[in-house]
C-alpha positions in Angstrom: 15.0 9.2 -2.0 15.0 10.9 1.4 11.7 11.1 3.3 10.6 11.6 6.8 8.3 9.1 8.5 7.3 9.6 12.1 9.9 12.5 12.4 12.8 10.1 11.4 14.6 10.5 8.1 14.9 7.5 5.8 16.8 7.0 2.6 14.4 4.7 0.6 14.8 3.3 -2.8 12.4 1.4 -5.0 14.7 -1.7 -5.1 15.2 -1.5 -1.4 11.5 -1.6 -0.7 11.0 -4.5 -3.2 13.8 -6.4 -1.4 12.4 -5.7 2.0 8.8 -6.9 1.0 10.0 -9.9 -1.0 9.2 -12.7 1.5 6.5 -10.8 3.5 3.0 -12.2 3.3 0.3 -9.5 2.9 -2.2 -9.0 5.7 -5.9 -8.4 5.3 -6.5 -5.0 3.7 -8.9 -2.9 5.7 -7.8 0.6 4.4 -5.3 2.1 2.1 -3.0 -0.3 0.3 0.2 -0.3 -1.8 0.9 -2.6 -4.8 4.5 -3.9 -4.5 5.4 -6.4 -7.2 2.3 -8.5 -7.8 1.1 -8.2 -4.2 -1.2 -5.7 -2.5 -0.1 -4.8 1.0 -1.8 -2.6 3.7 0.1 0.7 3.9 0.8 0.3 7.6 2.3 -3.1 7.1 4.7 -1.7 4.5 5.6 1.2 6.8 6.4 -1.2 9.7 8.6 -3.4 7.5 10.6 -0.6 5.8 11.0 1.6 8.9 11.2 -1.1 11.6 8.9 1.2 13.7 5.7 0.4 15.4 2.6 1.1 13.3 1.2 3.5 15.9 4.3 5.8 15.4 3.4 6.9 11.8 0.3 7.7 9.7 -0.8 5.9 6.6 -0.5 9.2 4.7 3.2 9.5 5.4 3.9 6.0 4.0 1.5 6.5 1.1 3.3 9.7 0.1 6.7 8.0 0.3 5.5 5.0 -1.8 3.9 7.2 -4.4 7.1 9.2 -4.8 9.0 5.9 -5.3 6.6 5.0 -8.1 4.4 2.4 -6.4 0.7 2.4 -6.9 -1.3 3.3 -3.8 -5.1 2.8 -3.5 -7.8 3.6 -1.0 -10.3 0.8 -0.1 -13.1 1.1 -2.7 -16.6 1.4 -1.4 -18.9 -1.3 -2.7 -22.7 -1.2 -2.4 -24.0 -4.5 -0.9 -27.5 -3.6 -2.1 -26.4 -4.0 -5.7 -25.7 -7.7 -5.2 -22.3 -7.9 -6.9 -20.9 -11.3 -7.8 -17.5 -12.3 -6.4 -16.0 -11.6 -9.8 -17.5 -8.1 -10.0 -16.4 -7.4 -6.4 -12.8 -8.4 -7.3 -12.9 -6.3 -10.4 -14.2 -3.3 -8.4 -11.4 -3.7 -5.9 -8.7 -3.7 -8.6 -10.1 -0.5 -10.1 -9.9 0.6 -13.6 -6.7 0.5 -15.6 -4.9 3.8 -16.3 -5.2 4.9 -20.0 -2.1 4.2 -22.0 
């Protein structure tokens, strides 16, 4: 699939992204994220690896659109309410979101 990130054209494939991210350790997620394989990566980290550009050169939206078009699941950071007093299990479940209906 051809896409433009930071005004540069890229030919990205799902298998190419999977191969590029295979041995990359996910960083701490503070914003939007992409699920690649069994791991959840920050969008900016994925963009930096697949484009080999500095993170300041592109937006999270550009990478999110490209990853969505390739069939990856992209998520925004869910807002949790600290006043509710969620347990760690409930917080983890909230971050994973609800499964899509089959």
